N, C-alpha and C positions, 0 to 999 in steps of 0.2 A: 494555655493558647490555643481564640478560636481556628478553623478550620475550615477553608470553602472546600466544597467536593470538586474533583475531580473528574475520578474514574465513576465510572458508570456502567450496564452492562451483565450481563449470566455471564458471561464466558467470563467474564474478568471475576466478577463474586464468586463463582463456581472454583477457579484457581484461587483466592484467599480462602474461601471456607475450607478446600481440601491439605490447606498448609506445603501448595507446591511451589510458592513464592515463598522464601524468607524472607518478608520486605524489611528493605530497608530505602522502598523511595516514598515519595508521599503519599500518601491516599488522598491527598487537601494541601494548602497550601494559606500560611499564615495571613488574614485581612490585610496586612501592611504590604504585601504582594501583588497580594489578587488588583490592584489596581495598574502594576506591570503590568499584567498580563491582559489585563482587558485592552493596552493601549497595540496589543499586538495582537487581534484578536481577529480574524475575518471569518465573514461565514463561511459554511459549509455552501456547496455548489457541487450537485452530482453531477451536473452536464459535463459529456464527454462520456462518462465512464456508468452506463445506464444499470442498475439493479434489475436481474430475471425474479421475475414475478416466480419460476419452477426452481428458482435456488433452494438445494435440500440437502441433507448429509452434512461432510466435511468437518462438522466440530472440532474433531481431532488437530486437523490440520489447522483449525482456526485458532485454539488452544496453542499449538505450538508457534504460530506468530505472537499471539501475545505474548506467549513466555519470550518469545527474542526481543521483544521492542520494550515490554514493560516491567519484565524483572531488572531491579537495580534501579537507579535516580532517572525518573523519565526524564529529566536536562544532558543524560549523558548520551552523548553522540552511539548512533546503534543503526546499524545494517545489515537490513536481510534481506535474503533473492529466491523467491520461487520460481524454479527451473521445472519445464515438462514439458511434453511434445506437444504439439501446435495441437490449440482447440481443445487440450484435457480438461482447460478452466481456471488458468493464471489470473487471468484478467479480474474474475465475476470473481475468482476468490479475495484478491485483495479489494476489490473493490464494497464486496460487503463488507470486510474487517473496515474497511475506510467508513462506511457510514454507522456498522455499530461502537466503533469507539472513538465517533468523529467529535462526541463530549471529553475526550480526553486530553485534543490536541486542540491547540489556540488558531492554528491553522493548516489545511490541508489540503494540497496542489497537485495537478496530476499531470505528467508530461510522457510524451510521447517519444520514446527514448530510440525509435528504428534506425536513424543516423543522427549524427553529429547534429548536422543541420537542424532538424526536427527538434531536439533538445532545445539547443540552443533557443530558435523563436517560443518554443511552449513557454521555455524560462522568462524571458523579455513579454509574454502576454499577460504573465501576471503582476508586471511593473502598471499599471493601471490600480490595481486593488490597492499595491501596498508601499506606494512610495508616490509622495506627493507633489503634482503637477507635473506627472511624467506625461509627453507627450502618446499619442495613438503610435500604435507601429506602425512602418512603413514595411514591409520588406522586402520593398525594392533597394532599399537604402542598406545593402547589410553590417555596415559601420556603425549606424544606429540601432539596430537589435543586436550587435553586443552591448554597447554602452548601455541598453536599456536591460540586456541579461545580467550586468556587472554591477547595477543598483541593484540586482533583484538577491544578489548576490553579497552584495554589501547590509543588503535591508537582514538578510538570514543567516547571517553571523552578530547582529549583536550581541552583547552578551544577555539581555534580560526576555533578548526574544529566542529562546529554548526549548520550546513546547510543538515547532510544529511537524510534521510529517511532511514527506516530498512520496511518490509515488511515482517511480517511473519503468511506464510499461515498453514491453517491445524489446527489450534489448540483446538484437539476435546478432548484433554485425561486432560486436566490441573484438579489436582487435589481438587482446591478450600479449600486446607488448611487439604484433607483429602486421605491421601496414599490409597485408597480401593483400590490397584492393584499395582502390577510391575510395570504397563507401566504410568503406573500415573505419572504427574511431577507441580512443581509449578513454571510458566512460571515465576510471578514475582521475582524468586530469579535467571532470566538468563538475561533478559531485561538488556539495558545497564543500568549505574545507572548515567550515567550524566545530567546536570542537562537543555541540551539543545538535540536538535535533537529528527526528527518525529518516529512514530511507528505508522502500518497501521496492523490491526491482521482480520483474519479470523478464525472466528468458529464458530459450530452449536451450540455453548454451550451460551445461554442467560445471565444465573447467573455469567458467564465468563466475558464477552460483558458490563454489567453494575457494572463492576468494572471499565470501563472509561468508556471517554464518545464516543458513541455508534449510530451506525444506525442499522436496523432489515432490513432486504432485504424484499421485499414478490415478488411474483407474481406479474406480469404486473396487473397497476389495472385498467388502460385506454385501450379501446380499439383501438386506435391507433398505441400504442406502441407493442401491439402482433402482430398488425396487420402487420406494418413496419416489423418488426422477420419475419412474417411469408413469406412477399412478398420477404425477404433476403433470404430467406433459400429456399424459391424454385425457387426465380430464376426470378418471375415472376417481371412484372410492376404494385407498390401498387395502383396510381389511376386508371387505368384500370382496374381491378381487386377485388375490394375494397367487391364489392357483394360476389362470391367466397372462397374471404377470410374470411370476415366474418361469410360464413357459417362454414369452417373449423373449425375459433377460437372459434365458439359455443359449437362445443364440443373436445377443445383444450388447453381452457382457466386454466382450472384447472392442469395442468402438465406446462406450461408454463415457462420460468425463463427469 
């Protein structure tokens, strides 16, 4: 049977080569299904989550996310949360993951999950890209915004549309079932209910993250990663300035992300 390649990227190839995956998922799709995937193909758009030019290290964390989202069938529903302190680099890590594995998915969308309103509004803004004849979003009309978000959710639940990735960023006000303030909301009630698709969440809330498969992001634990970051930030050659960079590192490792 002829297969169309789906997975690309060095991390994925390393995981396969090392035997980390007991591969039961598709490393390709039958050509007869390729047309269905093309129907739901949406061009990758990195606007709203720019990639840092000095992103270094985090390879183990990248592998962890890849294992959680790519192991098994890509068409099964998977949810992964990345949690850690503010400013530790959660958003940049998932942005880098999305960019690196963009050819794995038919569509990747970025949603601001800071509040319920921002979640629904960002979901509604996707409508013009996936829903035929969707009207422009008018944020002064909440009912129409909800209608557009519902239309996007309907698109996400189509059985053949099972290779999308949604990133929900900055979910720091999940109620955990307790509506303590008016700004808190229950994320679980908003996530697509389809039995397929991938969802990647960033949050400072460990209790929320632990409702799903999760990764705790911490400050660099290896000197070489932190040194590489300092070298990239300073524009200096890492190899020729190791002593100087390690000296700086000794006073800054506590806040490096």
